[in-house]
N, C-alpha and C positions, 0 to 999 in steps of 0.2 A: 453434577457440578452446575452451579448457578451461571447464568450467562455472563455476568460481569467478571466472574472468576475465570471463565473460559477465555474471554477477551484478554484479560491481563496475562494469562498463561501463554496465549498465542503470541502476544507482543514480546514477552520475556524469552520465549523459546526460539524466536526467529529474528536474526539481526536485521534482515530486510524483509518487510512484510507489506503486502498490498491487499487492502480490502477493496474489492472490485465487484462489478456486475459481470458474471460469467467467469471465464477462465482465460489465461493468456492466449491459448490457441483459438478460443471462441468467445471473445469479449461480447457482451450483450449491450453495450452502449458506446457511443463515440468517445466519451471522455476516458472510459476504462481502456479502450483501444489505444488512444494516444499515449497514455501513461505507460501501458504495457510495452508499447513499441520503444518508447524512450528508455525504459529500464533495460530491455533486451539489447538495445544498441550499445549499452554500457558494458556488455559482456560480463555480467555478474549474475550469480545465482540469487533467486529470491523466492519466498513463499507467498502464497496468496490464499485468500478466503473469498469464496463466492457468496456474496450477501444475498443473492437471489434464492439460494438453497439453504440459507441460514437466516430466516426472517427474525429470529430472536436477536441475533447480532445486528442485523440491519436496523432494528428498532432501538437497541440499547447503545450502540457505539457512538452515535452522534452526541448524546448527552455526556458520555464518558470522555470523549475526545474534545468536547466543546467545538465541534466542527460539524456542520449540518449536512454536508454532501458527500457523495462517493464519486470517484475512488478516494481512498486515503492511503498515503504512503507513510509507513512507520520505519524508522531507521534507528537501531540501537535503543529502542524503547521510547523514542521521541517522534511525535507527529511532525512530518515535514510539510504536508499539505495535500491539496487536491490537484486537479489537472492544471490550472493556471500556474500555480507555483512550481510544480514539477516541470512543466514545459519550459518555463522561463529559466529555471536552473539548468535544464538540459541544453538549451540554446546558448547559454553562457559558459558551458563546460563545467559548471559547479556540480551537477548531478553525477557525472562520471567520476570526478575526483572523490566525492563523498562515498559513492557506492564501491568503487575499487578499493578504497582504504578500508572500509568495513568488511568487504568480502575477503580481503587478504589477512584479516586478523584471526 
């Protein structure tokens, strides 16, 4: 399967998906760690892709998403954003509202 097709499939198959460096238990960068902690604090299930072990996704996703950095949070097929946006949403209570709604569907 082509990398772009894999990315599209991952986004379609997971209502809450985080592209990150490392894993939720062992994030490999501070930004991925912050976003993971915010999502886990919302008590919702989410999938993740470690871009460090998937260099093809790491190189192709920024162009597909039109977003140059990681982590990237995708919810119901839409890019929510990176660390700054996710943390702002978390602090304002918007992230939990969004994720709980999606997780309960």
